[in-house]
C-alpha positions in Angstrom: 0.5 28.7 -4.0 2.8 29.2 -1.0 -0.1 29.2 1.3 -1.3 25.9 -0.1 2.1 24.3 0.4 2.3 25.6 4.0 -1.1 24.2 4.7 -0.3 20.9 3.2 2.9 20.5 5.2 1.2 21.6 8.4 -1.5 19.0 8.1 1.1 16.3 7.4 3.3 17.3 10.3 0.5 17.6 12.8 -0.9 14.2 11.8 2.5 12.6 12.0 3.1 14.2 15.4 -0.1 12.6 16.6 1.0 9.3 15.3 4.3 9.5 17.0 2.6 10.4 20.2 0.4 7.3 20.0 3.6 5.1 19.8 4.7 4.5 23.3 7.3 2.1 24.7 4.9 -0.8 24.9 4.6 -3.1 21.8 1.4 -2.8 19.8 2.2 -5.4 17.2 -0.9 -7.2 15.8 -3.3 -4.7 17.4 -4.7 -3.2 14.3 -7.1 -4.3 11.6 -6.3 -4.7 7.9 -2.5 -5.2 8.2 -2.4 -5.9 4.5 -2.5 -2.2 4.0 1.1 -1.9 5.1 2.5 -4.6 2.7 2.9 -2.4 -0.3 1.8 -3.2 -3.9 4.0 -3.9 -6.8 7.3 -5.4 -7.7 9.3 -2.2 -8.0 8.5 -1.1 -4.5 9.2 -4.5 -3.1 12.5 -4.8 -4.9 13.5 -1.3 -3.4 12.9 -2.6 0.1 9.5 -0.7 0.3 11.4 2.6 -0.1 9.1 3.6 -2.9 6.9 6.5 -1.6 9.4 9.1 -2.7 10.1 7.6 -6.1 6.9 6.6 -7.8 4.6 7.8 -10.7 1.8 6.5 -12.8 -0.9 4.1 -11.6 1.6 2.4 -9.2 1.6 5.6 -7.1 -2.0 4.9 -6.1 -0.7 2.4 -3.5 2.4 4.3 -2.3 1.9 8.1 -2.5 -1.1 9.6 -4.2 1.0 12.7 -5.2 2.9 10.5 -7.7 0.0 10.4 -10.2 0.6 14.1 -11.0 4.2 13.3 -12.1 5.0 12.3 -15.7 5.4 8.5 -15.8 8.3 6.7 -17.6 6.2 6.9 -20.8 6.4 10.7 -20.6 2.7 11.0 -20.1 0.2 11.1 -17.2 -2.1 8.2 -18.4 -1.2 4.7 -17.3 -2.5 1.3 -16.2 -1.0 -1.1 -13.8 -1.5 -4.7 -12.7 0.5 -6.7 -10.1 0.4 -10.3 -9.1 2.2 -11.4 -5.8 2.5 -15.1 -5.1 2.7 -14.8 -1.3 3.4 -17.7 1.0 1.0 -20.3 2.3 -1.1 -20.2 -1.0 -2.0 -16.4 -0.4 -2.2 -14.3 -3.6 -2.1 -10.5 -3.6 -3.4 -8.6 -6.6 -3.2 -4.9 -7.4 -4.6 -3.0 -10.4 -5.1 0.7 -11.1 -5.6 3.3 -13.9 -4.7 7.0 -14.0 -6.1 9.5 -16.5 -5.4 13.3 -16.7 -8.3 15.6 -16.1 -6.7 19.0 -16.7 -4.4 20.5 -19.4 -2.0 21.9 -16.9 -0.7 21.3 -13.4 -0.6 17.6 -13.9 -4.2 17.3 -12.7 -5.0 13.5 -12.7 -7.5 11.1 -11.1 -7.0 7.4 -10.6 -8.8 4.3 -9.3 -6.9 1.6 -7.5 -7.8 -1.9 -6.3 -5.8 -4.0 -3.8 -7.1 -7.5 -3.2 -5.7 -10.3 -1.0 -7.1 -13.8 -1.7 -6.6 -16.3 1.2 -8.0 -19.2 -0.8 -10.7 -21.7 0.1 -10.7 -23.6 3.4 -12.8 -26.6 4.7 -15.6 -25.9 7.1 -15.1 -27.9 10.3 -17.2 -28.4 13.3 -16.8 -30.1 16.7 -18.8 -33.0 15.4 -17.2 -33.2 12.0 -13.5 -32.3 12.6 -12.4 -33.7 9.2 -14.8 -31.4 7.4 -18.4 -31.0 6.5 -17.8 -31.0 2.8 -18.4 -27.3 2.5 -15.8 -24.7 2.1 -15.4 -21.0 2.9 -13.2 -18.1 1.7 -11.5 -15.0 3.1 -10.2 -11.9 1.5 -9.0 -8.3 2.1 -9.9 -5.5 -0.2 -9.0 -1.8 -0.7 -10.8 0.2 -3.4 -9.9 3.9 -3.7 -10.2 7.0 -5.9 -7.3 9.5 -6.0 -6.8 13.1 -7.1 -3.5 14.8 -7.5 -2.0 18.0 -9.0 1.1 20.2 -9.1 0.8 23.1 -6.7 4.0 24.5 -8.2 6.3 23.2 -10.9 8.2 21.1 -8.3 5.6 20.5 -5.5 3.1 17.7 -6.1 0.2 16.9 -3.7 -2.4 14.2 -3.8 -5.1 12.5 -1.7 -7.1 9.3 -1.8 -10.4 8.1 -0.4 -10.8 4.4 -0.2 -13.0 1.6 1.1 -11.3 -1.0 3.2 -12.9 -4.4 3.7 -12.0 -7.6 5.4 -14.2 -10.7 5.0 -14.1 -14.3 6.3 -17.0 -16.7 5.8 -20.1 -14.7 6.7 -18.3 -12.0 8.7 -17.2 -8.7 7.2 -15.7 -5.4 8.5 -15.6 -2.2 6.5 -14.2 1.3 6.9 -13.5 4.4 4.9 -9.9 5.7 5.0 -7.9 8.6 3.6 -4.4 8.8 2.2 -2.4 12.0 1.7 1.1 12.7 0.3 3.5 15.2 -1.3 6.6 15.1 -3.4 9.0 18.0 -3.7 11.7 17.9 -6.5 14.7 20.1 -6.0 17.7 21.2 -8.0 20.2 20.1 -5.4 22.4 17.0 -5.7 21.4 16.1 -9.3 17.7 16.4 -8.4 17.2 15.5 -4.8 13.5 14.5 -4.2 11.8 14.8 -0.8 8.4 13.0 -0.1 6.0 12.2 2.7 2.8 10.3 3.0 0.2 9.6 5.6 -2.0 6.5 4.8 -4.9 4.6 6.3 -6.4 7.5 8.3 -9.9 6.5 9.1 -12.5 4.9 11.4 -12.1 1.7 13.4 -13.2 -1.6 11.9 -15.6 -4.1 13.6 -16.5 -7.5 12.3 -20.3 -8.1 11.8 -22.4 -10.8 10.4 -24.7 -13.8 11.2 -22.0 -15.7 13.1 -22.4 -13.2 16.0 -26.1 -13.8 16.3 -27.3 -15.9 19.3 -30.5 -16.8 20.9 -31.2 -15.2 24.3 -33.6 -16.1 27.1 -34.1 -12.9 29.0 -35.8 -14.7 31.9 -34.3 -18.1 32.5 -36.4 -18.5 35.8 -39.8 -18.4 33.9 -41.5 -20.9 31.6 -43.6 -20.1 28.6 -41.8 -16.9 27.8 -40.0 -16.2 24.5 -36.6 -18.0 25.0 -35.5 -17.4 21.3 -34.9 -13.7 21.1 -32.1 -13.0 18.7 -29.2 -10.9 20.0 -25.8 -10.0 18.7 -22.5 -10.4 20.5 -20.7 -7.1 20.7 -17.1 -7.3 19.2 -14.2 -5.0 19.7 -13.2 -2.2 17.4 -9.8 -2.3 15.8 -7.9 0.7 14.5 -6.5 0.9 11.0 -2.7 0.7 10.6 -2.1 4.5 10.4 1.3 5.0 8.8 3.5 8.0 8.2 6.5 7.9 5.8 9.2 10.5 5.1 11.9 9.8 2.5 14.5 11.1 0.2 15.8 10.1 -3.2 19.2 11.1 -4.4 20.6 10.5 -8.0 24.1 9.5 -7.0 25.0 9.0 -10.7 23.1 10.9 -13.5 24.4 10.6 -17.0 22.9 10.4 -20.4 22.6 6.6 -20.5 23.3 5.6 -16.8 21.6 6.5 -13.6 22.1 5.3 -10.0 19.4 6.3 -7.5 19.7 5.9 -3.7 16.5 5.9 -1.7 15.7 5.9 2.1 12.5 6.2 4.0 11.6 6.5 7.7 8.3 4.8 8.6 6.2 5.0 11.7 3.0 3.1 12.2 0.6 3.1 15.1 1.2 -0.6 15.6 4.9 -0.9 15.5 8.3 0.8 16.3 9.8 3.4 14.0 11.5 1.8 11.0 13.8 2.5 8.1 13.6 1.1 4.5 16.3 1.7 1.9 16.9 0.8 -1.7 18.9 1.5 -4.8 18.3 1.3 -8.6 20.8 1.2 -11.4 19.4 2.0 -14.8 20.4 1.9 -18.4 18.5 4.6 -20.3 18.0 5.1 -24.1 15.2 6.6 -26.2 13.3 3.4 -26.6 14.5 1.1 -23.8 15.0 1.6 -20.0 16.5 -1.3 -18.0 16.7 -1.4 -14.2 18.4 -3.5 -11.6 17.2 -3.0 -8.0 18.0 -4.0 -4.5 16.8 -3.1 -1.1 17.0 -3.6 2.7 13.7 -3.2 4.6 12.7 -3.0 8.3 16.2 -2.1 9.5 15.2 -1.1 13.0 13.0 -4.2 13.5 15.9 -6.6 13.5 14.9 -10.2 14.2 11.3 -9.2 14.8 10.7 -9.8 11.0 11.5 -12.8 8.8 13.1 -11.0 5.9 15.2 -7.9 5.1 16.9 -8.2 1.7 14.9 -7.7 -1.5 16.0 -7.5 -5.2 14.4 -7.3 -8.7 14.6 -6.0 -12.2 12.5 -4.1 -14.7 12.4 -2.6 -18.1 10.3 -0.2 -20.1 9.9 -0.4 -23.9 8.6 2.6 -25.9 6.8 1.5 -29.1 6.4 3.3 -32.4 2.8 3.9 -31.5 3.6 6.1 -28.6 2.6 3.4 -26.0 5.2 2.3 -23.5 5.1 -1.2 -21.9 6.8 -1.8 -18.6 7.5 -5.1 -16.8 8.9 -5.4 -13.3 9.9 -8.5 -11.3 10.9 -8.8 -7.7 11.7 -11.5 -5.1 11.5 -11.2 -1.4 13.3 -14.2 0.4 11.9 -15.2 3.7 14.1 -17.2 6.1 11.4 -19.7 7.3 8.5 -19.2 4.8 10.4 -19.4 1.5 10.6 -16.9 -1.4 7.8 -14.8 -2.7 7.7 -13.5 -6.3 6.0 -10.5 -7.7 5.5 -9.5 -11.3 4.0 -6.2 -12.7 2.8 -5.1 -16.1 2.4 -1.4 -16.8 1.1 0.5 -19.8 1.9 4.2 -20.4 -0.1 6.0 -23.1 
């Protein structure tokens, strides 16, 4: 087991080192494909200022840290379902859904399937000749569909990995790539149960748009007549990297009593398209045998300053355990943007 832990940590450290080496002094903002992969999925994570990779379990963990699905969820089980609806700005909607089921009788062995979908809505088709619209419409979306496996390598060390299909589509153009996520969580006996976690996400091939809109007719010999002047060719488009991200965080139970708990969380994040960053959050919870109620607040993107439009986040949540053994959880979060207005997120979770 110790060899497995050392190997896992070595892979994560070397990959993180490679990521830090790629981040020079020059700005690389907006130089990667599929930026939706760095937004996070779910109200709980958003309310905590995106400091959620180190404090996550159940189907929600599919989008933050794959190791989390091998941890017992708030329903004291490994099986869970999750759905999230995010009313983003400018009529963009973000949906997330996932399911986790145990596959082993020990070691928390679990598999999960997660879907993240961004709907940009319908837009009018316009041409130079018909600038008010042709009457036709087109759509655009982003999608991530993945399968995850995780287990406990020891009683306190959890490791998981995901393989996912990433797709971006607009009108008749589409780009696709396969990516891998890896993560671990280490629970300790220090400071009321200090937890350490790390994840590397979106490690995969570059993405390139392709479709009929890059097709063009080519005349290979413009000086001759009678030759084939309608040969179909394709315009070569640039490749774009995925937003490779490394996170390392800690969670400390500052207060841990029978019915009251206060958690403090902080995570350092480095992506290959931005500067090093810090997200922090806190959660105050009332706990009983049947009901758990949470109040959350966070501050995200500390080191990015005025380069981002929002920092403060907040939200609430509760979990109700029914007499049938099924637990129902609902989370709500709001992220206020200075110029773009507020965005609201609501999640519904089932633990069984």
